[in-house]
LOBANU-307281 format. One record per residue (C-alpha): residue in three letters; x, y, z. Coordinates in steps of 0.02 Angstrom, whole numbers. Last residue first. Example, Ala and Ser with C-alpha at 12.3 -4.5 7.8 and 13.67 -1.06 7.14 Angstrom:
// residues 2
{SER, {684, -53, 357}}
{ALA, {615, -225, 390}}
***
This chain:
// residues 106
{UNK, {-2, 14589, 6713}}
{UNK, {24, 14758, 6800}}
{UNK, {-156, 14780, 6855}}
{UNK, {-161, 14606, 6931}}
{UNK, {-1, 14642, 7024}}
{UNK, {-79, 14792, 7110}}
{UNK, {-242, 14701, 7147}}
{UNK, {-150, 14551, 7220}}
{UNK, {-37, 14662, 7325}}
{UNK, {-184, 14761, 7393}}
{UNK, {-281, 14603, 7439}}
{UNK, {-129, 14533, 7529}}
{UNK, {-105, 14694, 7626}}
{UNK, {-290, 14691, 7676}}
{UNK, {-276, 14510, 7733}}
{UNK, {-131, 14562, 7843}}
{UNK, {57, 14568, 7858}}
{UNK, {127, 14581, 7683}}
{UNK, {208, 14753, 7679}}
{UNK, {222, 14836, 7510}}
{UNK, {367, 14935, 7435}}
{UNK, {351, 15007, 7259}}
{UNK, {479, 14973, 7123}}
{UNK, {346, 14892, 7014}}
{UNK, {307, 14768, 7153}}
{UNK, {422, 14755, 7303}}
{UNK, {370, 14644, 7447}}
{UNK, {418, 14657, 7630}}
{UNK, {377, 14501, 7725}}
{UNK, {325, 14485, 7906}}
{UNK, {326, 14306, 7967}}
{UNK, {164, 14301, 8065}}
{UNK, {67, 14357, 7910}}
{UNK, {-34, 14197, 7889}}
{UNK, {120, 14088, 7907}}
{UNK, {223, 14205, 7796}}
{UNK, {278, 14069, 7677}}
{UNK, {125, 13955, 7683}}
{UNK, {-27, 14067, 7695}}
{UNK, {41, 14227, 7619}}
{UNK, {136, 14138, 7481}}
{UNK, {-13, 14030, 7434}}
{UNK, {-122, 14186, 7425}}
{UNK, {11, 14277, 7326}}
{UNK, {10, 14146, 7188}}
{UNK, {65, 14276, 7059}}
{UNK, {-83, 14234, 6947}}
{UNK, {-204, 14289, 7082}}
{UNK, {-353, 14327, 6971}}
{UNK, {-454, 14347, 7132}}
{UNK, {-586, 14216, 7091}}
{UNK, {-450, 14100, 7026}}
{UNK, {-346, 14124, 7184}}
{UNK, {-501, 14085, 7289}}
{UNK, {-528, 13927, 7189}}
{UNK, {-347, 13874, 7208}}
{UNK, {-352, 13907, 7396}}
{UNK, {-513, 13808, 7412}}
{UNK, {-436, 13665, 7313}}
{UNK, {-287, 13661, 7432}}
{UNK, {-399, 13656, 7585}}
{UNK, {-509, 13522, 7506}}
{UNK, {-358, 13416, 7468}}
{UNK, {-289, 13438, 7644}}
{UNK, {-457, 13398, 7726}}
{UNK, {-399, 13254, 7833}}
{UNK, {-211, 13237, 7820}}
{UNK, {-184, 13207, 8006}}
{UNK, {-3, 13155, 8019}}
{UNK, {55, 13013, 8129}}
{UNK, {234, 12985, 8188}}
{UNK, {243, 12848, 8319}}
{UNK, {275, 12824, 8505}}
{UNK, {170, 12970, 8565}}
{UNK, {12, 12915, 8475}}
{UNK, {-127, 12996, 8579}}
{UNK, {-32, 13157, 8612}}
{UNK, {19, 13172, 8429}}
{UNK, {-162, 13147, 8375}}
{UNK, {-217, 13283, 8496}}
{UNK, {-87, 13403, 8425}}
{UNK, {-145, 13363, 8249}}
{UNK, {-325, 13402, 8297}}
{UNK, {-273, 13574, 8358}}
{UNK, {-178, 13605, 8195}}
{UNK, {-332, 13552, 8096}}
{UNK, {-440, 13672, 8196}}
{UNK, {-319, 13815, 8158}}
{UNK, {-312, 13765, 7975}}
{UNK, {-501, 13769, 7960}}
{UNK, {-512, 13937, 8047}}
{UNK, {-380, 14008, 7931}}
{UNK, {-469, 13945, 7776}}
{UNK, {-635, 14018, 7831}}
{UNK, {-543, 14178, 7877}}
{UNK, {-475, 14189, 7700}}
{UNK, {-653, 14180, 7634}}
{UNK, {-712, 14319, 7749}}
{UNK, {-565, 14429, 7699}}
{UNK, {-603, 14405, 7515}}
{UNK, {-787, 14444, 7542}}
{UNK, {-743, 14606, 7632}}
{UNK, {-609, 14657, 7507}}
{UNK, {-729, 14633, 7362}}
{UNK, {-700, 14483, 7252}}
{UNK, {-631, 14486, 7076}}
***
């Protein structure tokens, strides 16, 4: 299990990578306006990094995936209920709390 600070730093690495990838995709779309081109560079590494981070956090509930892909890094605010207790999923800290709560209940 990682500390909150280390966990947040590792998530930020992922976020920065995805932001740069999104910028690169926009440039590719501008260069190739008549066709559909997807920049897949780094997708396998990105996915592996998420899996490794989930392993380090004992994230059996796949909350990291959910936070990144379903909430778009907390942009889509989700309210989660775990053990009849309400949790917001808006930030790295919220994600960390949900993982630690669900880890204790499994």
